C-alpha positions, 0 to 999 in steps of 0.5 A, a space after each residue: 605483502 600483497 594480502 595486506 595491500 588487498 585488505 587496505 584496498 578493500 577497506 578503502 573502497 568500503 570507506 568510499 562507499 560509506 562516505 558516498 552513502 552519507 552524501 545522499 539524501 537520507 531517504 536514499 540511504 540504506 535503513 534498518 528496515 520498517 516495522 511489521 506491525 503497521 502493515 500487518 494491522 492494516 492487512 488485518 483490518 482489510 481482511 476483517 472488512 471483507 468478511 463484514 460484507 454481505 454475502 451477495 457482495 463477496 466471492 464464493 466460497 465466502 471464506 476462500 480468499 480471506 483464508 488465503 490472505 490470512 495464510 500469506 499474512 501469517 507467513 510474512 509475519 513469521 519470516 519478518 516478525 519485527 522489521 521488514 529487512 529480509 531480502 527474498 524473491 519468495 517473500 516479495 512474491 508472497 507480499 505482492 500476491 497478498 496485495 493482488 488478492 485483496 485488490 481483486 476481492 475488493 474490486 470484485 465487491 465494488 463492481 457487484 455493489 455498483 451493478 446492484 445499485 444500478 439494477 436497484 437490487 440493494 434494498 430500501 434501507 440506507 444503513 446497510 448500504 452505507 456500511 457496505 460502501 464504507 467497507 469497500 471504500 476503506 479497503 480501497 484506501 488500505 490496498 492501494 496504500 499497500 501497493 504504493 508502499 510495496 512498489 516505490 523504489 523496489 518496495 520496503 526491502 529495496 528502500 532498505 538497501 538504498 539501491 534505487 535513487 529515483 523515487 516513484 512518489 515525491 513527498 514534500 519532505 524530499 523537496 526541502 531538508 528543512 521540512 522534516 527532521 534529518 532522519 526522515 524517510 517515507 514509511 507505510 503510514 506515509 503511503 497510506 496517507 497518500 492513498 487516503 488523500 487520493 481516494 478523498 480528492 480523486 487526484 494527487 494532493 501533496 504527494 506527486 506520482 512521478 512514474 507511469 505505474 504510480 500514475 496508473 494505480 492512482 487513476 484506478 484508485 480514484 476511479 473505484 473510489 469515485 464510482 463507489 462514493 457517487 452511486 452509494 451516496 446517491 442511492 442512500 439519499 434517495 432512500 432517505 427521501 
């Protein structure tokens, strides 16, 4: 008799939790996990852009960091080949390490590009200069999109579990249920868009950072983007004249 009562209590508790979950906004509810392909494609593009940079703007040995990044990416794909739905401290650490390595490599390249521009050591041809600047700029967009995606509400698996009700980024669709379909929730493409607009405008646009770490990252990204664009464009204009 007690066993049946306990079972009924468990069922009742589960039903209450399910009902409470349905009352939450859809972006706070548990999900089935994001697709791996968009994230993997973005990381692959970032690695390719780093390999395309001139050796004087890359860390030496040139292949060390891209090979490490590729190995981490392959491991993450093997663990979650289709959807990112596996909770693991090791996998999360590997994902954060991958983004951190790409970030470090790109900031190092941006710093060397800026230093060489200041010292007038980037040659007298505008094409290669603009290509290097564009590679660093696009990688900057990708890597900060990855940071926003990985950290907002505990990352993709954290959002999958629906544990953290407080967002780090406020998307327009969260403010009014009539602005999007009932099942809308942010995915990697939304964070990549946020990164792109921040790098273009050097400030938030329609997606607002709510927490201190989000504001700090957006400020760093805008600073790197502004420094790269301003100096590269100025130098290219002088060369073309």
